[in-house]
LUMKE-278266 format. One record per residue: x negated, y, z negated of N, C-alpha, C, CB in turn; residue in three letters. Coordinates in Angstrom, 1 decimal. Each point is the difference from the previous one (the first is absolute). Glycine has a CB too. Layout:
BEGIN
n_xx_n_yy_n_zz_ca_xx_ca_yy_ca_zz_c_xx_c_yy_c_zz_cb_xx_cb_yy_cb_zz_residuo
X_Y_Z_X_Y_Z_X_Y_Z_X_Y_Z_ALA $
...
This chain:
BEGIN
n_xx_n_yy_n_zz_ca_xx_ca_yy_ca_zz_c_xx_c_yy_c_zz_cb_xx_cb_yy_cb_zz_residuo
88.4_-29.6_11.4_-1.4_-0.4_-0.1_-0.2_-1.4_-0.6_-0.6_2.5_-0.3_MET $
0.0_-3.5_1.1_-0.2_-1.2_-0.5_-1.0_-0.1_-1.2_0.5_-0.6_2.2_LYS $
-0.2_-0.5_-2.9_-0.8_0.0_-1.2_-1.5_-0.3_0.2_2.0_-0.8_-1.1_ARG $
-2.5_0.3_2.1_-1.5_-0.2_0.4_-0.4_1.4_0.4_0.1_-2.5_0.9_GLU $
0.5_3.7_-0.4_-0.3_1.0_0.2_-0.1_0.8_-1.2_0.7_-0.4_2.0_ASP $
0.3_0.3_-2.9_-0.1_0.7_-1.3_-1.2_-0.4_-0.9_2.5_0.0_0.2_MET $
-2.9_-1.4_-0.1_-1.1_-0.5_-0.6_-1.3_0.6_0.5_1.3_-2.0_-0.4_ILE $
-1.6_2.2_1.8_-1.0_0.6_0.6_-0.1_1.5_-0.5_0.4_-1.7_1.9_ALA $
0.8_2.3_-1.8_-0.1_1.6_-0.3_-0.5_0.0_-1.3_1.9_0.8_1.3_ALA $
-1.2_-1.6_-2.3_-0.5_0.0_-1.4_-1.5_-0.1_-0.4_2.0_-0.8_-0.2_LEU $
-2.6_-0.3_1.1_-1.5_-0.1_-0.2_-0.7_1.2_0.6_0.1_-2.6_-0.1_TRP $
0.4_3.1_1.1_-0.7_1.1_0.6_-0.2_1.2_-1.1_1.0_-0.7_2.5_ASP $
0.2_0.8_-3.4_-0.1_0.9_-1.0_-0.8_-0.3_-1.6_2.3_0.7_1.4_ILE $
-2.2_-2.2_-1.6_-0.7_-0.2_-1.1_-1.3_-0.4_-0.1_1.8_-0.4_-0.4_VAL $
-2.4_0.0_1.5_-1.5_0.0_0.2_-0.7_0.9_-0.5_0.4_-0.9_1.6_TRP $
0.1_2.2_-1.6_-0.8_1.3_-0.2_0.1_0.1_-1.5_0.5_1.2_2.2_VAL $
0.4_-1.7_-2.9_0.2_0.2_-1.6_-1.5_-0.4_-0.9_2.9_-0.7_0.2_LEU $
-3.4_-0.3_0.2_-1.4_-0.4_-0.8_-1.2_1.1_0.4_0.8_-2.8_0.1_PRO $
-0.7_3.2_1.2_-1.0_1.0_0.3_0.2_1.3_-0.8_0.0_-0.9_2.3_LEU $
1.2_1.0_-2.4_0.3_1.5_-0.8_-0.5_-0.1_-1.6_2.4_0.5_1.7_MET $
-1.8_-1.9_-2.1_-0.4_-0.3_-1.3_-1.6_0.1_-0.1_2.2_-1.6_-0.4_LEU $
-3.0_1.2_1.1_-1.3_0.1_0.2_-0.7_1.2_-0.4_0.4_-1.5_1.5_PHE $
0.2_2.5_-0.5_-0.5_1.4_0.4_0.4_0.8_-1.3_0.4_-0.2_2.7_LEU $
0.8_0.0_-3.4_0.6_0.9_-1.0_-0.9_-0.6_-1.2_2.8_0.3_0.9_VAL $
-3.0_-1.4_-1.1_-0.6_-0.5_-1.1_-1.7_0.5_0.0_1.9_-2.3_0.1_GLY $
-2.6_2.3_1.0_-1.1_0.4_0.4_-0.3_1.7_-0.3_0.2_-2.0_1.7_LEU $
0.9_2.6_-1.3_-0.1_1.5_-0.2_0.2_0.1_-1.7_1.0_0.8_2.6_ILE $
0.1_-1.4_-3.1_0.0_0.4_-1.4_-1.2_-0.4_-0.7_2.3_0.0_0.0_GLU $
-2.7_-1.1_0.4_-1.3_-0.4_-0.8_-1.3_0.9_0.0_0.9_-2.2_0.4_TYR $
-1.1_2.6_0.8_-1.1_1.0_0.3_0.2_1.2_-0.6_-0.4_-1.0_1.8_ARG $
1.7_1.7_-1.8_0.3_1.1_-0.5_-0.2_-0.1_-1.6_1.4_0.4_2.0_VAL $
-1.1_-1.5_-2.6_-0.3_-0.1_-1.5_-1.4_-0.1_-0.2_2.0_-0.9_-0.4_ALA $
-2.9_0.6_1.3_-1.5_0.0_-0.3_-0.5_-1.4_-0.3_0.1_2.5_-1.0_GLY $
0.6_-3.6_1.0_-0.6_-1.5_-0.4_-0.7_-0.3_1.2_1.9_-0.9_-1.6_PHE $
-2.9_0.2_1.1_-1.0_-0.7_0.9_0.4_-1.2_0.9_-1.5_0.8_-1.7_GLY $
2.3_-1.9_1.0_0.2_-1.2_0.7_1.4_0.2_0.5_-1.6_-1.4_-1.4_ALA $
2.1_0.3_2.3_1.3_0.2_0.5_1.0_-0.6_-1.1_-1.0_-0.1_2.6_PHE $
2.1_0.6_-2.5_1.1_-0.3_-0.9_0.5_-1.5_0.6_0.8_2.7_-0.4_PRO $
0.1_-3.4_-0.3_0.6_-1.2_0.4_0.8_0.2_1.2_0.0_-0.8_-2.4_PRO $
0.9_2.0_2.1_0.9_0.4_1.2_-0.6_0.1_1.4_1.1_1.2_-1.6_MET $
-2.6_-0.8_1.6_-0.7_0.3_1.3_-0.3_-1.5_0.4_-1.2_2.5_-0.6_VAL $
0.6_-3.2_-0.4_-0.5_-1.6_0.1_1.2_-0.8_0.7_-1.5_0.0_-2.4_GLN $
2.6_0.3_1.9_1.4_-0.8_0.4_0.3_0.5_1.5_1.1_-0.2_-2.6_TRP $
-1.3_1.5_2.7_0.7_0.5_1.2_-0.9_-0.4_1.2_1.0_2.1_-1.4_GLY $
-2.1_-2.4_1.4_-0.7_-0.5_1.2_0.4_-1.4_0.4_-1.8_1.4_-0.6_VAL $
1.9_-2.3_-0.1_0.4_-1.4_0.5_1.5_0.0_0.3_-1.7_-1.2_-1.3_PRO $
2.4_2.0_0.6_1.6_0.2_0.4_0.1_0.5_1.2_0.8_0.5_-2.0_CYS $
-1.7_0.5_2.4_0.1_0.8_1.4_-0.5_-1.1_1.2_-0.7_2.5_-1.3_PHE $
-0.4_-3.1_0.8_-0.4_-0.9_1.2_1.1_-1.2_0.1_-2.7_0.6_-0.5_LEU $
3.4_-1.0_-0.6_0.7_-1.1_0.2_1.4_0.5_0.7_-1.2_-1.2_-2.1_THR $
1.4_2.4_1.8_1.3_0.5_0.9_-0.1_0.2_1.2_0.7_1.1_-1.4_SER $
-2.2_-0.7_1.9_-0.2_0.1_1.5_0.1_-1.3_0.6_-1.3_2.0_-0.3_ILE $
0.8_-3.1_-0.5_0.0_-1.4_0.6_1.5_-0.6_0.3_-2.3_-0.4_-1.4_ASP $
3.2_0.9_0.2_1.3_-0.4_0.3_0.8_0.9_1.1_0.0_-0.8_-2.5_VAL $
-0.2_2.0_2.6_0.4_0.8_0.9_-0.6_-0.7_1.5_0.1_2.0_-1.9_TRP $
-1.1_-2.2_2.1_-0.5_-0.7_1.1_0.5_-1.1_0.5_-1.6_0.9_-0.6_ILE $
2.0_-2.0_-0.4_0.6_-1.1_0.2_1.6_0.2_0.3_-1.9_-1.1_-1.3_ARG $
2.6_2.1_0.7_1.3_0.2_0.1_0.2_0.5_1.5_0.3_0.4_-2.6_ALA $
-1.1_0.6_3.0_0.0_0.3_1.5_-0.1_-0.8_1.1_-0.8_1.6_-0.9_ARG $
-0.2_-2.7_0.6_-0.5_-1.0_0.8_1.3_-0.9_0.2_-2.6_0.0_-0.8_ARG $
3.2_-0.4_-0.4_1.4_-0.7_0.0_0.9_0.6_0.8_-0.3_-0.8_-2.1_ASN $
0.6_2.1_2.0_0.9_0.8_0.7_-0.2_-0.2_1.3_0.2_1.6_-1.5_GLN $
-1.4_-1.2_2.0_-0.2_-0.2_1.4_0.4_-1.4_0.6_-1.8_1.7_-0.3_ARG $
1.4_-2.6_-0.4_0.2_-1.4_0.5_1.3_-0.2_0.1_-1.9_-0.9_-0.9_ARG $
2.8_1.1_-0.3_1.4_0.3_0.1_0.8_0.4_1.2_-0.5_0.3_-2.0_ARG $
-0.1_1.0_2.3_0.6_0.7_1.1_-0.5_-0.7_1.4_0.2_2.3_-1.5_GLU $
-1.2_-2.9_1.7_-0.3_-0.9_1.1_1.0_-1.2_0.1_-2.5_0.7_-0.2_ARG $
2.6_-1.3_-0.9_1.0_-1.1_0.0_1.5_0.3_0.5_-1.4_-1.0_-1.9_ARG $
1.7_2.1_1.3_1.4_0.4_0.5_0.0_0.7_1.3_0.6_0.3_-2.2_GLU $
-1.6_0.1_2.7_0.0_0.3_1.6_0.2_-1.3_0.7_-1.6_2.1_-0.2_ARG $
0.7_-2.9_0.0_-0.1_-1.1_0.6_1.5_-0.9_0.1_-2.6_0.1_-0.7_LEU $
3.1_0.1_-0.6_1.6_-0.9_-0.1_0.9_0.9_0.7_-0.2_-1.1_-2.4_ALA $
0.2_2.4_2.8_1.0_0.8_0.5_-0.4_0.1_1.6_0.5_1.3_-2.5_SER $
-1.6_-2.0_3.1_-0.4_0.3_1.2_-0.4_1.2_0.4_1.3_-1.6_0.3_GLY $
-2.3_2.1_-1.0_-0.7_1.1_0.1_-1.5_-0.1_0.1_1.8_0.9_-1.1_GLN $
-2.6_-0.2_1.6_-1.4_-0.1_0.2_-0.6_-0.1_-1.5_0.0_1.3_2.4_CYS $
-0.7_-2.0_-2.9_-0.7_-0.2_-1.4_-1.0_1.2_-0.3_0.1_-2.6_0.3_GLU $
-0.6_3.2_0.8_-1.0_1.2_-0.1_0.9_1.3_0.0_-2.1_-1.4_1.3_ASN $
2.8_1.8_-0.3_0.6_1.3_-0.1_1.6_0.1_-0.1_-2.1_0.6_1.4_CYS $
2.8_-1.8_-1.5_1.3_-0.1_-0.1_0.9_0.4_1.1_-0.7_0.3_-2.0_GLY $
0.0_-0.6_3.3_0.9_0.3_1.2_0.9_-1.2_0.3_-1.8_1.6_0.9_TYR $
2.9_-1.2_-0.6_1.0_-1.0_0.3_-0.3_-0.9_1.1_1.6_1.6_-0.8_ASP $
-1.8_-2.9_0.6_-0.4_-0.9_1.1_1.1_-0.9_0.8_-2.0_-0.1_-1.3_LEU $
3.1_0.6_1.1_1.3_-0.9_0.5_-0.2_0.2_1.4_1.8_0.5_-1.9_THR $
-1.9_-1.9_2.4_0.1_-0.1_1.7_-1.4_0.1_0.6_2.4_1.1_0.2_GLY $
-3.6_-1.1_-1.2_-1.2_0.0_0.6_-0.4_-1.2_0.2_-0.6_1.9_-0.9_ASN $
0.0_-2.1_2.2_-0.6_-1.3_0.5_-1.3_0.0_0.1_1.8_-0.4_1.2_VAL $
-2.7_1.5_-1.3_-1.3_0.2_0.7_-0.9_-0.5_-1.2_0.6_2.1_1.7_SER $
-0.1_-2.4_-3.0_-0.8_-0.5_-1.0_-1.0_1.0_-0.6_0.3_-2.1_1.1_GLY $
0.0_3.5_-0.9_-0.8_0.9_-0.5_1.1_1.4_-0.3_-2.3_-1.1_1.4_ARG $
1.9_1.6_-2.4_0.8_1.2_-0.5_-0.3_1.1_1.2_-0.1_-0.6_-2.9_CYS $
1.1_1.3_3.7_-0.3_1.1_0.9_-0.2_1.2_-0.8_1.4_-0.9_1.7_PRO $
-1.4_1.2_-3.3_-0.3_1.1_-0.3_-1.5_0.0_-0.6_2.5_0.3_-0.3_GLU $
-2.8_-1.4_-0.3_-1.5_0.2_-0.7_-0.9_-1.3_0.7_0.9_1.1_-2.6_CYS $
-0.4_-1.7_3.5_-0.8_-1.3_0.7_-0.2_-1.2_-0.9_-1.1_1.6_1.3_GLY $
1.6_-1.7_-2.5_-0.3_-1.1_-0.8_0.8_-1.3_0.6_-0.4_1.6_-2.1_THR $
-0.4_-2.8_2.0_0.4_-1.2_0.5_1.1_-0.5_-0.9_-2.4_-0.5_1.0_GLU $
3.6_0.1_-0.5_1.1_-0.5_-0.8_-0.1_-1.2_-0.3_1.4_1.3_0.8_ILE $
-1.0_-1.7_-1.9_-0.1_-1.5_-0.6_1.2_-0.6_0.3_-1.5_0.5_-1.9_LYS $
1.6_-1.5_2.6_1.4_-0.7_0.3_-0.1_-1.3_-1.0_0.3_0.9_2.7_ARG $
0.9_-1.0_-3.3_0.2_-1.2_-0.9_0.7_-1.1_0.8_0.2_1.4_-2.0_GLU $
């Protein structure tokens, strides 16, 4: 498994942790009968929103990296079809126009 794939898989798991922190803190505080939200919940929401942003950026970067790798290896940047020997200028699989360098 590549390093980038491991990082992406890790973020798929890690971004849920602040949401769990928020929900557990909210449940514990409500069960105890207090009126205001505890610091755990107050910090849980910003952490969750930040982790979603980081997750979205990581996935976007992963997709860009995959497209660059496909172009470098002679594949269609959209679907990954092998374009060796293609002279039409379009991918026969998905119809995407091929960028010639």
